[in-house]
N, CA, C and O atoms as a CHARMM CRD file, in Angstrom:
* protein
*
  340
    1    1 MET  N     15.42000  56.36300 -42.44800 PROA 1      0.00000
    2    1 MET  CA    16.24100  55.97700 -41.31900 PROA 1      0.00000
    3    1 MET  C     17.55100  56.52000 -41.46300 PROA 1      0.00000
    4    1 MET  O     18.19000  56.41400 -42.50900 PROA 1      0.00000
    5    2 GLN  N     18.04300  57.19800 -40.26300 PROA 2      0.00000
    6    2 GLN  CA    19.30700  57.88500 -40.31900 PROA 2      0.00000
    7    2 GLN  C     20.48300  56.86500 -40.47400 PROA 2      0.00000
    8    2 GLN  O     20.33200  55.67300 -40.20900 PROA 2      0.00000
    9    3 ASP  N     21.60300  57.36900 -40.89400 PROA 3      0.00000
   10    3 ASP  CA    22.70100  56.53700 -41.32300 PROA 3      0.00000
   11    3 ASP  C     23.30700  55.92200 -40.12400 PROA 3      0.00000
   12    3 ASP  O     23.82900  54.81100 -40.20400 PROA 3      0.00000
   13    4 TYR  N     23.26300  56.61400 -38.96900 PROA 4      0.00000
   14    4 TYR  CA    23.98300  56.07200 -37.81400 PROA 4      0.00000
   15    4 TYR  C     23.13000  54.83000 -37.21400 PROA 4      0.00000
   16    4 TYR  O     23.66100  53.85600 -36.68100 PROA 4      0.00000
   17    5 ILE  N     21.75800  54.99800 -37.37500 PROA 5      0.00000
   18    5 ILE  CA    20.86800  53.98500 -36.89400 PROA 5      0.00000
   19    5 ILE  C     21.11000  52.73400 -37.80700 PROA 5      0.00000
   20    5 ILE  O     21.42600  51.64900 -37.31900 PROA 5      0.00000
   21    6 ARG  N     20.96300  52.91200 -39.02700 PROA 6      0.00000
   22    6 ARG  CA    21.28700  51.85500 -40.02000 PROA 6      0.00000
   23    6 ARG  C     22.59300  51.04000 -39.71500 PROA 6      0.00000
   24    6 ARG  O     22.56300  49.81200 -39.62500 PROA 6      0.00000
   25    7 GLN  N     23.66700  51.72900 -39.57100 PROA 7      0.00000
   26    7 GLN  CA    24.93100  51.28000 -39.14800 PROA 7      0.00000
   27    7 GLN  C     24.75500  50.37500 -37.81000 PROA 7      0.00000
   28    7 GLN  O     25.09100  49.19100 -37.79600 PROA 7      0.00000
   29    8 ARG  N     24.20500  51.03600 -36.69800 PROA 8      0.00000
   30    8 ARG  CA    24.03900  50.30400 -35.60600 PROA 8      0.00000
   31    8 ARG  C     23.25900  49.04500 -35.73700 PROA 8      0.00000
   32    8 ARG  O     23.61300  48.05200 -35.10000 PROA 8      0.00000
   33    9 VAL  N     22.29700  49.02000 -36.46300 PROA 9      0.00000
   34    9 VAL  CA    21.38300  47.84400 -36.79800 PROA 9      0.00000
   35    9 VAL  C     22.34300  46.83900 -37.34600 PROA 9      0.00000
   36    9 VAL  O     22.42700  45.72800 -36.82200 PROA 9      0.00000
   37   10 LEU  N     23.12200  47.20100 -38.45100 PROA 10     0.00000
   38   10 LEU  CA    23.97500  46.17800 -39.07700 PROA 10     0.00000
   39   10 LEU  C     25.05900  45.62700 -38.15300 PROA 10     0.00000
   40   10 LEU  O     25.43300  44.45600 -38.21400 PROA 10     0.00000
   41   11 ASP  N     25.53500  46.50500 -37.31600 PROA 11     0.00000
   42   11 ASP  CA    26.65900  46.14200 -36.38100 PROA 11     0.00000
   43   11 ASP  C     26.11100  45.18500 -35.41100 PROA 11     0.00000
   44   11 ASP  O     26.69600  44.12300 -35.19400 PROA 11     0.00000
   45   12 ILE  N     24.93200  45.52900 -34.76800 PROA 12     0.00000
   46   12 ILE  CA    24.27800  44.62700 -33.82800 PROA 12     0.00000
   47   12 ILE  C     24.04900  43.35600 -34.38200 PROA 12     0.00000
   48   12 ILE  O     24.43400  42.34600 -33.79300 PROA 12     0.00000
   49   13 SER  N     23.40000  43.30400 -35.56400 PROA 13     0.00000
   50   13 SER  CA    23.09800  42.09300 -36.33100 PROA 13     0.00000
   51   13 SER  C     24.19700  41.15400 -36.50400 PROA 13     0.00000
   52   13 SER  O     24.03600  39.96600 -36.22300 PROA 13     0.00000
   53   14 ASN  N     25.38400  41.63400 -36.97800 PROA 14     0.00000
   54   14 ASN  CA    26.48700  40.89800 -37.24200 PROA 14     0.00000
   55   14 ASN  C     27.11400  40.44500 -35.96000 PROA 14     0.00000
   56   14 ASN  O     27.71800  39.37300 -35.98900 PROA 14     0.00000
   57   15 TYR  N     27.05100  41.11700 -34.84300 PROA 15     0.00000
   58   15 TYR  CA    27.52100  40.74700 -33.57800 PROA 15     0.00000
   59   15 TYR  C     26.72400  39.53600 -33.05100 PROA 15     0.00000
   60   15 TYR  O     27.28800  38.58200 -32.51600 PROA 15     0.00000
   61   16 ILE  N     25.44200  39.61000 -33.21600 PROA 16     0.00000
   62   16 ILE  CA    24.58800  38.58200 -32.70900 PROA 16     0.00000
   63   16 ILE  C     24.93100  37.23700 -33.41400 PROA 16     0.00000
   64   16 ILE  O     25.08500  36.18100 -32.79900 PROA 16     0.00000
   65   17 ILE  N     25.03300  37.37600 -34.74400 PROA 17     0.00000
   66   17 ILE  CA    25.27200  36.10500 -35.50500 PROA 17     0.00000
   67   17 ILE  C     26.70000  35.55100 -35.13600 PROA 17     0.00000
   68   17 ILE  O     26.87500  34.35700 -34.89100 PROA 17     0.00000
   69   18 GLN  N     27.64400  36.42600 -35.11100 PROA 18     0.00000
   70   18 GLN  CA    29.11700  35.89200 -34.87500 PROA 18     0.00000
   71   18 GLN  C     29.22100  35.29400 -33.50700 PROA 18     0.00000
   72   18 GLN  O     29.83300  34.24600 -33.29800 PROA 18     0.00000
   73   19 SER  N     28.59700  35.99700 -32.56500 PROA 19     0.00000
   74   19 SER  CA    28.96600  35.57400 -31.06800 PROA 19     0.00000
   75   19 SER  C     27.75700  34.66800 -30.54800 PROA 19     0.00000
   76   19 SER  O     27.89700  34.01300 -29.51500 PROA 19     0.00000
   77   20 ASN  N     26.72300  34.64400 -31.18600 PROA 20     0.00000
   78   20 ASN  CA    25.53700  33.83300 -30.62600 PROA 20     0.00000
   79   20 ASN  C     25.06000  34.47300 -29.36700 PROA 20     0.00000
   80   20 ASN  O     24.67200  33.78400 -28.42400 PROA 20     0.00000
   81   21 SER  N     25.08000  35.82800 -29.32900 PROA 21     0.00000
   82   21 SER  CA    24.74200  36.57400 -28.11500 PROA 21     0.00000
   83   21 SER  C     23.23000  36.73300 -27.90100 PROA 21     0.00000
   84   21 SER  O     22.44800  36.77600 -28.85100 PROA 21     0.00000
   85   22 THR  N     22.86600  36.81600 -26.68400 PROA 22     0.00000
   86   22 THR  CA    21.56800  37.19100 -26.32700 PROA 22     0.00000
   87   22 THR  C     21.33100  38.62600 -26.47900 PROA 22     0.00000
   88   22 THR  O     22.28700  39.38800 -26.61600 PROA 22     0.00000
   89   23 VAL  N     19.95200  39.10900 -26.46200 PROA 23     0.00000
   90   23 VAL  CA    19.62100  40.47900 -26.56400 PROA 23     0.00000
   91   23 VAL  C     20.25700  41.19400 -25.44200 PROA 23     0.00000
   92   23 VAL  O     20.74700  42.30300 -25.65800 PROA 23     0.00000
   93   24 ARG  N     20.30200  40.63700 -24.18500 PROA 24     0.00000
   94   24 ARG  CA    20.75900  41.31800 -23.00300 PROA 24     0.00000
   95   24 ARG  C     22.33300  41.41400 -23.12000 PROA 24     0.00000
   96   24 ARG  O     22.88800  42.40100 -22.63800 PROA 24     0.00000
   97   25 GLN  N     22.99500  40.52800 -23.68000 PROA 25     0.00000
   98   25 GLN  CA    24.45500  40.67100 -23.76100 PROA 25     0.00000
   99   25 GLN  C     24.74600  41.58200 -24.92900 PROA 25     0.00000
  100   25 GLN  O     25.74500  42.29800 -24.86400 PROA 25     0.00000
  101   26 THR  N     23.97400  41.62100 -25.98000 PROA 26     0.00000
  102   26 THR  CA    24.27900  42.45000 -27.05700 PROA 26     0.00000
  103   26 THR  C     24.07400  43.94100 -26.55900 PROA 26     0.00000
  104   26 THR  O     24.89400  44.79500 -26.89500 PROA 26     0.00000
  105   27 ALA  N     23.02900  44.24900 -25.79200 PROA 27     0.00000
  106   27 ALA  CA    22.68400  45.50500 -25.29300 PROA 27     0.00000
  107   27 ALA  C     23.85400  46.07000 -24.41400 PROA 27     0.00000
  108   27 ALA  O     24.21200  47.24600 -24.46800 PROA 27     0.00000
  109   28 ALA  N     24.35800  45.21700 -23.68100 PROA 28     0.00000
  110   28 ALA  CA    25.43000  45.59500 -22.75900 PROA 28     0.00000
  111   28 ALA  C     26.73100  46.01900 -23.54300 PROA 28     0.00000
  112   28 ALA  O     27.40200  47.00300 -23.23300 PROA 28     0.00000
  113   29 VAL  N     27.00800  45.19900 -24.55900 PROA 29     0.00000
  114   29 VAL  CA    28.15300  45.51100 -25.35700 PROA 29     0.00000
  115   29 VAL  C     27.98300  46.83200 -26.16400 PROA 29     0.00000
  116   29 VAL  O     28.93200  47.60900 -26.26900 PROA 29     0.00000
  117   30 PHE  N     26.77800  47.08700 -26.73100 PROA 30     0.00000
  118   30 PHE  CA    26.61800  48.27200 -27.52200 PROA 30     0.00000
  119   30 PHE  C     26.10400  49.55800 -26.69000 PROA 30     0.00000
  120   30 PHE  O     25.91900  50.65600 -27.21400 PROA 30     0.00000
  121   31 GLY  N     25.91900  49.29900 -25.44900 PROA 31     0.00000
  122   31 GLY  CA    25.56000  50.42300 -24.67300 PROA 31     0.00000
  123   31 GLY  C     24.09300  50.99400 -24.84600 PROA 31     0.00000
  124   31 GLY  O     23.77000  52.13800 -24.52700 PROA 31     0.00000
  125   32 VAL  N     23.26900  50.06600 -25.38100 PROA 32     0.00000
  126   32 VAL  CA    21.83500  50.59800 -25.63000 PROA 32     0.00000
  127   32 VAL  C     20.98400  49.66000 -24.80200 PROA 32     0.00000
  128   32 VAL  O     21.46900  48.70500 -24.19700 PROA 32     0.00000
  129   33 SER  N     19.64000  49.98200 -24.79800 PROA 33     0.00000
  130   33 SER  CA    18.77700  49.17900 -24.05000 PROA 33     0.00000
  131   33 SER  C     18.40800  47.89000 -24.85800 PROA 33     0.00000
  132   33 SER  O     18.59600  47.75400 -26.06700 PROA 33     0.00000
  133   34 LYS  N     17.83100  46.91900 -23.97700 PROA 34     0.00000
  134   34 LYS  CA    17.25700  45.70700 -24.64500 PROA 34     0.00000
  135   34 LYS  C     16.21900  45.89800 -25.67500 PROA 34     0.00000
  136   34 LYS  O     16.08600  45.17200 -26.65900 PROA 34     0.00000
  137   35 SER  N     15.47100  46.95200 -25.37600 PROA 35     0.00000
  138   35 SER  CA    14.31600  47.32700 -26.29400 PROA 35     0.00000
  139   35 SER  C     14.83700  47.75800 -27.53600 PROA 35     0.00000
  140   35 SER  O     14.30900  47.38600 -28.58400 PROA 35     0.00000
  141   36 THR  N     15.93200  48.58900 -27.52200 PROA 36     0.00000
  142   36 THR  CA    16.52700  49.21000 -28.75700 PROA 36     0.00000
  143   36 THR  C     17.04200  47.94300 -29.53000 PROA 36     0.00000
  144   36 THR  O     16.74400  47.86700 -30.72200 PROA 36     0.00000
  145   37 VAL  N     17.75200  46.99000 -28.98600 PROA 37     0.00000
  146   37 VAL  CA    18.32200  45.87500 -29.71900 PROA 37     0.00000
  147   37 VAL  C     17.14500  45.12000 -30.32400 PROA 37     0.00000
  148   37 VAL  O     17.18400  44.82800 -31.51900 PROA 37     0.00000
  149   38 HSD  N     16.11900  44.79400 -29.58100 PROA 38     0.00000
  150   38 HSD  CA    14.94700  44.15300 -30.00900 PROA 38     0.00000
  151   38 HSD  C     14.33900  44.86700 -31.26200 PROA 38     0.00000
  152   38 HSD  O     14.16100  44.28900 -32.33400 PROA 38     0.00000
  153   39 LYS  N     14.06100  46.07700 -31.04400 PROA 39     0.00000
  154   39 LYS  CA    13.52100  46.95000 -32.14300 PROA 39     0.00000
  155   39 LYS  C     14.31200  46.88000 -33.45000 PROA 39     0.00000
  156   39 LYS  O     13.81200  46.67300 -34.55500 PROA 39     0.00000
  157   40 ASP  N     15.68700  47.09000 -33.17500 PROA 40     0.00000
  158   40 ASP  CA    16.57900  47.11300 -34.36500 PROA 40     0.00000
  159   40 ASP  C     16.45400  45.86600 -35.10700 PROA 40     0.00000
  160   40 ASP  O     16.29000  45.91600 -36.32600 PROA 40     0.00000
  161   41 VAL  N     16.51800  44.72000 -34.47800 PROA 41     0.00000
  162   41 VAL  CA    16.64700  43.35200 -35.20700 PROA 41     0.00000
  163   41 VAL  C     15.27900  42.91000 -35.62400 PROA 41     0.00000
  164   41 VAL  O     15.23100  42.13700 -36.58100 PROA 41     0.00000
  165   42 THR  N     14.12200  43.29100 -35.03800 PROA 42     0.00000
  166   42 THR  CA    12.85500  42.69300 -35.43700 PROA 42     0.00000
  167   42 THR  C     12.14500  43.70900 -36.44300 PROA 42     0.00000
  168   42 THR  O     11.51900  43.24800 -37.39800 PROA 42     0.00000
  169   43 GLU  N     12.22900  44.98500 -36.25400 PROA 43     0.00000
  170   43 GLU  CA    11.55900  46.00200 -37.12400 PROA 43     0.00000
  171   43 GLU  C     12.45600  46.58100 -38.21100 PROA 43     0.00000
  172   43 GLU  O     12.07700  46.63500 -39.38100 PROA 43     0.00000
  173   44 ARG  N     13.69300  47.03000 -37.79500 PROA 44     0.00000
  174   44 ARG  CA    14.48200  47.78300 -38.69300 PROA 44     0.00000
  175   44 ARG  C     15.21300  46.82800 -39.63200 PROA 44     0.00000
  176   44 ARG  O     15.17500  47.01400 -40.84800 PROA 44     0.00000
  177   45 LEU  N     15.85100  45.85000 -39.11100 PROA 45     0.00000
  178   45 LEU  CA    16.73100  44.99100 -39.87500 PROA 45     0.00000
  179   45 LEU  C     15.96800  44.28600 -41.13700 PROA 45     0.00000
  180   45 LEU  O     16.58800  44.11500 -42.18700 PROA 45     0.00000
  181   46 PRO  N     14.72400  43.91600 -41.01700 PROA 46     0.00000
  182   46 PRO  CA    14.01400  43.29500 -42.19100 PROA 46     0.00000
  183   46 PRO  C     13.91700  44.28300 -43.39200 PROA 46     0.00000
  184   46 PRO  O     13.90700  43.91400 -44.56600 PROA 46     0.00000
  185   47 GLN  N     13.84800  45.56500 -42.98000 PROA 47     0.00000
  186   47 GLN  CA    13.80000  46.62600 -44.03000 PROA 47     0.00000
  187   47 GLN  C     15.10000  46.95600 -44.81300 PROA 47     0.00000
  188   47 GLN  O     15.17400  47.48400 -45.92300 PROA 47     0.00000
  189   48 ILE  N     16.14200  46.52400 -43.98500 PROA 48     0.00000
  190   48 ILE  CA    17.55700  46.71600 -44.51400 PROA 48     0.00000
  191   48 ILE  C     18.01700  45.52500 -45.28400 PROA 48     0.00000
  192   48 ILE  O     18.47000  45.61400 -46.42500 PROA 48     0.00000
  193   49 ASN  N     17.88300  44.37300 -44.60300 PROA 49     0.00000
  194   49 ASN  CA    18.49900  43.19100 -45.20800 PROA 49     0.00000
  195   49 ASN  C     17.64400  41.90400 -44.61900 PROA 49     0.00000
  196   49 ASN  O     17.80000  41.42100 -43.49700 PROA 49     0.00000
  197   50 GLU  N     16.81600  41.50700 -45.50600 PROA 50     0.00000
  198   50 GLU  CA    15.93500  40.33100 -45.01700 PROA 50     0.00000
  199   50 GLU  C     16.71000  39.06600 -44.82900 PROA 50     0.00000
  200   50 GLU  O     16.34800  38.31300 -43.92500 PROA 50     0.00000
  201   51 GLY  N     17.75100  38.73700 -45.58600 PROA 51     0.00000
  202   51 GLY  CA    18.50400  37.51300 -45.31100 PROA 51     0.00000
  203   51 GLY  C     19.25400  37.70500 -43.96500 PROA 51     0.00000
  204   51 GLY  O     19.18100  36.79100 -43.14400 PROA 51     0.00000
  205   52 LEU  N     19.90900  38.72300 -43.69800 PROA 52     0.00000
  206   52 LEU  CA    20.53200  38.95800 -42.31600 PROA 52     0.00000
  207   52 LEU  C     19.53200  38.83800 -41.23200 PROA 52     0.00000
  208   52 LEU  O     19.82400  38.29100 -40.16800 PROA 52     0.00000
  209   53 ALA  N     18.26400  39.37400 -41.48800 PROA 53     0.00000
  210   53 ALA  CA    17.28200  39.32600 -40.39100 PROA 53     0.00000
  211   53 ALA  C     16.84400  37.86600 -40.17800 PROA 53     0.00000
  212   53 ALA  O     16.49900  37.49700 -39.05600 PROA 53     0.00000
  213   54 ASN  N     16.85000  37.03300 -41.22100 PROA 54     0.00000
  214   54 ASN  CA    16.56300  35.65000 -40.95200 PROA 54     0.00000
  215   54 ASN  C     17.49900  35.00400 -40.10900 PROA 54     0.00000
  216   54 ASN  O     17.10300  34.26600 -39.20700 PROA 54     0.00000
  217   55 GLN  N     18.84300  35.23200 -40.33900 PROA 55     0.00000
  218   55 GLN  CA    19.96000  34.60300 -39.65400 PROA 55     0.00000
  219   55 GLN  C     19.86000  35.02500 -38.22400 PROA 55     0.00000
  220   55 GLN  O     20.03000  34.19300 -37.33300 PROA 55     0.00000
  221   56 VAL  N     19.56400  36.40600 -37.93000 PROA 56     0.00000
  222   56 VAL  CA    19.49900  36.81300 -36.53200 PROA 56     0.00000
  223   56 VAL  C     18.32400  36.08400 -35.91600 PROA 56     0.00000
  224   56 VAL  O     18.42400  35.61200 -34.78400 PROA 56     0.00000
  225   57 ARG  N     17.24200  35.98200 -36.60700 PROA 57     0.00000
  226   57 ARG  CA    15.98700  35.42000 -36.07500 PROA 57     0.00000
  227   57 ARG  C     16.30200  33.95500 -35.57200 PROA 57     0.00000
  228   57 ARG  O     15.88600  33.51400 -34.50100 PROA 57     0.00000
  229   58 ILE  N     17.04400  33.28700 -36.42000 PROA 58     0.00000
  230   58 ILE  CA    17.44500  31.89100 -36.01800 PROA 58     0.00000
  231   58 ILE  C     18.14500  31.89000 -34.64600 PROA 58     0.00000
  232   58 ILE  O     17.76100  31.16600 -33.72700 PROA 58     0.00000
  233   59 VAL  N     19.22500  32.76200 -34.54600 PROA 59     0.00000
  234   59 VAL  CA    19.93200  32.81900 -33.41500 PROA 59     0.00000
  235   59 VAL  C     19.12700  33.21700 -32.10400 PROA 59     0.00000
  236   59 VAL  O     19.26800  32.63400 -31.02900 PROA 59     0.00000
  237   60 LEU  N     18.34000  34.19000 -32.30900 PROA 60     0.00000
  238   60 LEU  CA    17.49300  34.57900 -31.12700 PROA 60     0.00000
  239   60 LEU  C     16.48200  33.55100 -30.68700 PROA 60     0.00000
  240   60 LEU  O     16.21400  33.42000 -29.49300 PROA 60     0.00000
  241   61 GLU  N     15.92300  32.83100 -31.60900 PROA 61     0.00000
  242   61 GLU  CA    15.06400  31.67900 -31.39900 PROA 61     0.00000
  243   61 GLU  C     15.66800  30.66900 -30.56400 PROA 61     0.00000
  244   61 GLU  O     15.11000  30.18600 -29.57900 PROA 61     0.00000
  245   62 GLN  N     16.95300  30.32300 -31.02300 PROA 62     0.00000
  246   62 GLN  CA    17.74700  29.34800 -30.26800 PROA 62     0.00000
  247   62 GLN  C     17.97800  29.82600 -28.82700 PROA 62     0.00000
  248   62 GLN  O     17.84200  29.05500 -27.87700 PROA 62     0.00000
  249   63 ASN  N     18.33300  31.12300 -28.68400 PROA 63     0.00000
  250   63 ASN  CA    18.58400  31.56200 -27.36500 PROA 63     0.00000
  251   63 ASN  C     17.39000  31.45300 -26.50600 PROA 63     0.00000
  252   63 ASN  O     17.43600  30.95600 -25.38100 PROA 63     0.00000
  253   64 LYS  N     16.22700  31.96600 -27.09800 PROA 64     0.00000
  254   64 LYS  CA    14.90800  31.81000 -26.37700 PROA 64     0.00000
  255   64 LYS  C     14.63300  30.31700 -25.93800 PROA 64     0.00000
  256   64 LYS  O     14.19000  30.04300 -24.82300 PROA 64     0.00000
  257   65 ALA  N     14.91400  29.42800 -26.84600 PROA 65     0.00000
  258   65 ALA  CA    14.52700  27.96700 -26.44500 PROA 65     0.00000
  259   65 ALA  C     15.55900  27.45500 -25.28300 PROA 65     0.00000
  260   65 ALA  O     15.25200  26.51900 -24.54500 PROA 65     0.00000
  261   66 GLU  N     16.75200  28.11400 -25.18400 PROA 66     0.00000
  262   66 GLU  CA    17.73700  27.67900 -24.24500 PROA 66     0.00000
  263   66 GLU  C     17.69500  28.49600 -22.97200 PROA 66     0.00000
  264   66 GLU  O     18.37500  28.13100 -22.01400 PROA 66     0.00000
  265   67 ARG  N     16.94900  29.56800 -22.90300 PROA 67     0.00000
  266   67 ARG  CA    16.99900  30.40600 -21.84500 PROA 67     0.00000
  267   67 ARG  C     16.75700  29.83600 -20.48200 PROA 67     0.00000
  268   67 ARG  O     17.39500  30.26200 -19.51900 PROA 67     0.00000
  269   68 HSD  N     15.75300  28.77700 -20.34700 PROA 68     0.00000
  270   68 HSD  CA    15.59400  28.10000 -19.07700 PROA 68     0.00000
  271   68 HSD  C     16.67800  27.37400 -18.60100 PROA 68     0.00000
  272   68 HSD  O     16.83800  27.21000 -17.39200 PROA 68     0.00000
  273   69 LEU  N     17.53400  26.86300 -19.54000 PROA 69     0.00000
  274   69 LEU  CA    18.69400  26.20200 -19.19700 PROA 69     0.00000
  275   69 LEU  C     19.80400  27.18500 -18.51400 PROA 69     0.00000
  276   69 LEU  O     20.36100  26.88800 -17.45800 PROA 69     0.00000
  277   70 ARG  N     20.03800  28.27300 -19.16400 PROA 70     0.00000
  278   70 ARG  CA    21.01100  29.28900 -18.69300 PROA 70     0.00000
  279   70 ARG  C     20.53100  29.76400 -17.28000 PROA 70     0.00000
  280   70 ARG  O     21.34000  29.89300 -16.36100 PROA 70     0.00000
  281   71 GLY  N     19.20400  30.02100 -17.12800 PROA 71     0.00000
  282   71 GLY  CA    18.78100  30.49800 -15.89600 PROA 71     0.00000
  283   71 GLY  C     18.98700  29.51900 -14.82700 PROA 71     0.00000
  284   71 GLY  O     19.41800  29.85800 -13.72500 PROA 71     0.00000
  285   72 GLY  N     18.67600  28.25800 -15.14100 PROA 72     0.00000
  286   72 GLY  CA    18.95000  27.19200 -14.13700 PROA 72     0.00000
  287   72 GLY  C     20.30800  27.01500 -13.75000 PROA 72     0.00000
  288   72 GLY  O     20.57100  26.77100 -12.57200 PROA 72     0.00000
  289   73 GLU  N     21.23900  27.11700 -14.65200 PROA 73     0.00000
  290   73 GLU  CA    22.75800  27.08800 -14.47700 PROA 73     0.00000
  291   73 GLU  C     23.12200  28.22800 -13.59600 PROA 73     0.00000
  292   73 GLU  O     23.89000  28.03300 -12.65400 PROA 73     0.00000
  293   74 ALA  N     22.65200  29.34200 -13.82100 PROA 74     0.00000
  294   74 ALA  CA    23.06200  30.52600 -12.94600 PROA 74     0.00000
  295   74 ALA  C     22.65000  30.38000 -11.61500 PROA 74     0.00000
  296   74 ALA  O     23.38800  30.72500 -10.69200 PROA 74     0.00000
  297   75 THR  N     21.48800  29.87800 -11.42300 PROA 75     0.00000
  298   75 THR  CA    20.96100  29.71100  -9.94600 PROA 75     0.00000
  299   75 THR  C     21.88400  28.64800  -9.32100 PROA 75     0.00000
  300   75 THR  O     22.37200  28.85300  -8.21000 PROA 75     0.00000
  301   76 ARG  N     22.13800  27.49900 -10.01800 PROA 76     0.00000
  302   76 ARG  CA    22.92300  26.48400  -9.46900 PROA 76     0.00000
  303   76 ARG  C     24.20800  26.98900  -9.07000 PROA 76     0.00000
  304   76 ARG  O     24.68800  26.67100  -7.98200 PROA 76     0.00000
  305   77 LYS  N     24.80200  27.75500  -9.87600 PROA 77     0.00000
  306   77 LYS  CA    26.19100  28.41000  -9.61600 PROA 77     0.00000
  307   77 LYS  C     26.07900  29.34200  -8.48100 PROA 77     0.00000
  308   77 LYS  O     26.95800  29.35900  -7.61900 PROA 77     0.00000
  309   78 LYS  N     25.11500  30.07200  -8.42900 PROA 78     0.00000
  310   78 LYS  CA    24.93900  31.17300  -7.24200 PROA 78     0.00000
  311   78 LYS  C     24.94000  30.36400  -5.95600 PROA 78     0.00000
  312   78 LYS  O     25.71800  30.69800  -5.06400 PROA 78     0.00000
  313   79 TYR  N     24.13400  29.33500  -5.79300 PROA 79     0.00000
  314   79 TYR  CA    23.96300  28.56400  -4.51700 PROA 79     0.00000
  315   79 TYR  C     25.22100  27.63700  -4.21200 PROA 79     0.00000
  316   79 TYR  O     25.50500  27.30100  -3.06300 PROA 79     0.00000
  317   80 LYS  N     25.89600  27.27900  -5.24500 PROA 80     0.00000
  318   80 LYS  CA    27.09900  26.47300  -5.05200 PROA 80     0.00000
  319   80 LYS  C     28.19000  27.36500  -4.44400 PROA 80     0.00000
  320   80 LYS  O     28.89900  26.97000  -3.51800 PROA 80     0.00000
  321   81 GLU  N     28.30100  28.61800  -5.01500 PROA 81     0.00000
  322   81 GLU  CA    29.26000  29.60800  -4.47400 PROA 81     0.00000
  323   81 GLU  C     28.97200  29.98200  -3.02500 PROA 81     0.00000
  324   81 GLU  O     29.90200  30.11300  -2.22900 PROA 81     0.00000
  325   82 ASN  N     27.70200  30.15500  -2.66900 PROA 82     0.00000
  326   82 ASN  CA    27.39600  30.60300  -1.37500 PROA 82     0.00000
  327   82 ASN  C     27.64400  29.39500  -0.35900 PROA 82     0.00000
  328   82 ASN  O     27.94600  29.62600   0.81200 PROA 82     0.00000
  329   83 GLU  N     27.51500  28.20100  -0.81700 PROA 83     0.00000
  330   83 GLU  CA    27.79400  26.97900  -0.11300 PROA 83     0.00000
  331   83 GLU  C     29.23300  26.89800   0.38900 PROA 83     0.00000
  332   83 GLU  O     29.53300  26.54000   1.52800 PROA 83     0.00000
  333   84 VAL  N     30.10600  27.26600  -0.56900 PROA 84     0.00000
  334   84 VAL  CA    31.58500  27.11800  -0.29200 PROA 84     0.00000
  335   84 VAL  C     32.10100  28.21900   0.66100 PROA 84     0.00000
  336   84 VAL  O     33.05300  28.03400   1.42000 PROA 84     0.00000
  337   85 SER  N     31.41400  29.37500   0.57300 PROA 85     0.00000
  338   85 SER  CA    31.88000  30.41300   1.42000 PROA 85     0.00000
  339   85 SER  C     31.67400  30.38300   2.70000 PROA 85     0.00000
  340   85 SER  O     32.08900  31.29600   3.41400 PROA 85     0.00000
């Protein structure tokens, strides 16, 4: 694995843990695709640092469990804004 990829994997992982970010939010911050973020944290990170991979996995599982709530909130907000306008 090339050094810049290894560094990106570690940077992305630390960002996810510190900010509780979703894959989509993390991809936007780092300017990469969601697929790249997902591959970095599920395939590459366990080869680099298993403990860090477990921490990231916990955050991503929590985000996945809560995503239906975030989607519902976004929809509610969208229609509430259209109602006021």
